[in-house]
C-alpha positions as CSV (number, residue, x, y, z in Angstrom):
1,X,-5.0,17.1,58.2
2,X,-7.9,18.7,60.0
3,X,-7.6,22.4,60.4
4,X,-9.7,24.5,62.7
5,X,-9.8,28.3,63.0
6,X,-11.9,30.3,65.4
7,X,-15.1,31.5,63.8
8,X,-14.7,29.2,60.8
9,X,-15.9,25.7,59.9
10,X,-13.2,23.0,60.3
11,X,-11.4,21.9,57.1
12,X,-9.9,18.7,55.8
13,X,-6.7,19.4,53.9
14,X,-5.0,16.5,52.1
15,X,-2.7,15.4,49.3
16,X,-2.7,12.0,47.7
17,X,0.5,10.1,46.9
18,X,0.2,7.2,44.5
19,X,2.8,4.5,44.9
20,X,3.7,2.9,41.6
21,X,5.6,-0.1,43.0
22,X,8.8,0.9,41.4
23,X,12.0,-0.6,42.8
24,X,13.5,1.7,45.5
25,X,10.3,3.8,45.6
26,X,9.5,5.0,49.1
27,X,6.4,3.4,50.6
28,X,5.6,6.2,53.1
29,X,5.4,10.0,53.0
30,X,8.8,11.7,53.3
31,X,9.7,14.7,55.3
32,X,9.6,16.8,52.1
33,X,6.1,15.6,51.3
34,X,4.8,16.4,54.8
35,X,6.4,19.9,54.8
36,X,4.9,20.6,51.3
37,X,1.5,19.7,52.7
38,X,2.1,22.1,55.6
39,X,3.3,24.8,53.3
40,X,0.1,24.4,51.2
41,X,-2.1,24.4,54.3
42,X,-0.3,27.6,55.5
43,X,-1.1,29.3,52.2
44,X,-4.7,28.2,52.3
45,X,-5.3,29.1,55.9
46,X,-3.3,32.4,55.8
47,X,-2.0,32.3,59.3
48,X,0.2,30.4,61.8
49,X,-0.3,26.7,62.4
50,X,-0.2,24.8,65.6
51,X,0.3,21.2,64.6
52,X,-0.5,18.2,66.8
53,X,1.5,15.3,65.5
54,X,2.0,11.7,66.5
55,X,5.5,10.2,67.0
56,X,5.8,8.7,63.5
57,X,9.5,8.4,62.7
58,X,9.1,10.9,59.8
59,X,7.5,13.4,62.1
60,X,10.3,13.3,64.7
61,X,13.3,12.9,62.5
62,X,16.2,15.3,62.6
63,X,15.5,16.4,59.0
64,X,11.9,17.2,59.9
65,X,13.0,19.2,63.0
66,X,15.3,21.2,60.7
67,X,12.4,21.9,58.2
68,X,10.1,22.9,61.0
69,X,12.7,25.3,62.5
70,X,12.7,27.3,59.3
71,X,9.0,28.0,59.5
72,X,8.3,30.6,62.2
73,X,4.6,30.2,61.5
74,X,4.6,26.5,62.5
75,X,4.5,25.2,66.1
76,X,4.6,21.4,66.5
77,X,3.3,19.5,69.5
78,X,4.2,15.9,70.0
79,X,1.9,14.4,72.7
80,X,2.1,10.8,74.0
81,X,0.3,8.3,71.8
82,X,-3.4,9.1,72.1
83,X,-5.3,8.2,68.8
84,X,-8.6,8.8,70.6
85,X,-7.7,12.5,70.8
86,X,-6.9,12.8,67.0
87,X,-9.9,13.7,64.9
88,X,-8.1,12.5,61.7
89,X,-8.4,8.9,63.1
90,X,-12.1,9.3,62.8
91,X,-11.8,10.5,59.2
92,X,-9.7,7.4,58.4
93,X,-12.1,5.0,60.2
94,X,-15.1,6.5,58.3
95,X,-13.3,6.5,55.0
96,X,-12.0,2.9,55.2
97,X,-15.4,1.5,56.3
98,X,-17.0,3.1,53.3
99,X,-14.2,2.0,51.0
100,X,-14.3,-1.6,52.2
101,X,-18.1,-1.7,51.5
102,X,-17.6,-0.2,48.0
103,X,-14.7,-2.4,47.3
104,X,-16.6,-5.6,48.3
105,X,-19.4,-4.6,46.0
106,X,-17.0,-3.8,43.1
107,X,-15.1,-7.1,43.5
108,X,-18.4,-9.1,43.7
109,X,-19.6,-7.4,40.5
110,X,-16.3,-7.9,38.6
111,X,-16.0,-11.6,39.7
112,X,-19.6,-12.2,38.6
113,X,-18.8,-10.8,35.1
114,X,-15.8,-13.0,34.8
115,X,-17.8,-16.0,35.9
116,X,-19.8,-15.8,32.7
117,X,-16.7,-15.5,30.4
118,X,-15.3,-19.1,30.3
119,X,-13.0,-18.2,27.4
120,X,-11.3,-15.7,29.7
121,X,-10.8,-18.4,32.4
122,X,-9.5,-20.8,29.8
123,X,-7.0,-18.2,28.8
124,X,-5.7,-17.9,32.3
125,X,-5.3,-21.7,32.5
126,X,-3.5,-21.8,29.1
127,X,-1.3,-18.9,30.1
128,X,0.4,-21.0,32.8
129,X,1.0,-23.9,30.4
130,X,-1.9,-26.1,31.4
131,X,-4.7,-27.4,29.2
132,X,-8.3,-26.6,30.0
133,X,-9.4,-29.9,28.3
134,X,-10.1,-32.9,30.6
135,X,-7.4,-35.7,30.5
């Protein structure tokens, strides 16, 4: 979330949710997660929030509308789809570009290390029940 306040520098406020891949575990942020982020932002900013949201199903659900209604300090605006008007899109684009470059370097380095460990490669072959010896 990008927060702006007259007379102050803009802020990036975020929370990270790690998905563990457990059966039945939700893949996306829930309404409760979003509202907890907004409550934390409200505490940090110390004032009312006007939130411009996209039409993600979690943002427009009946449960979310109920949670928003109980927060007098929160005003939600849901414009038509316009990612070019959302500064968070720029944050994600910048972040993912940097991450992809770093990830590519990391993968290349890690593969290179494994390339020089033939006993490790042999172990992977043996693990699936094959022999690493020529017929």
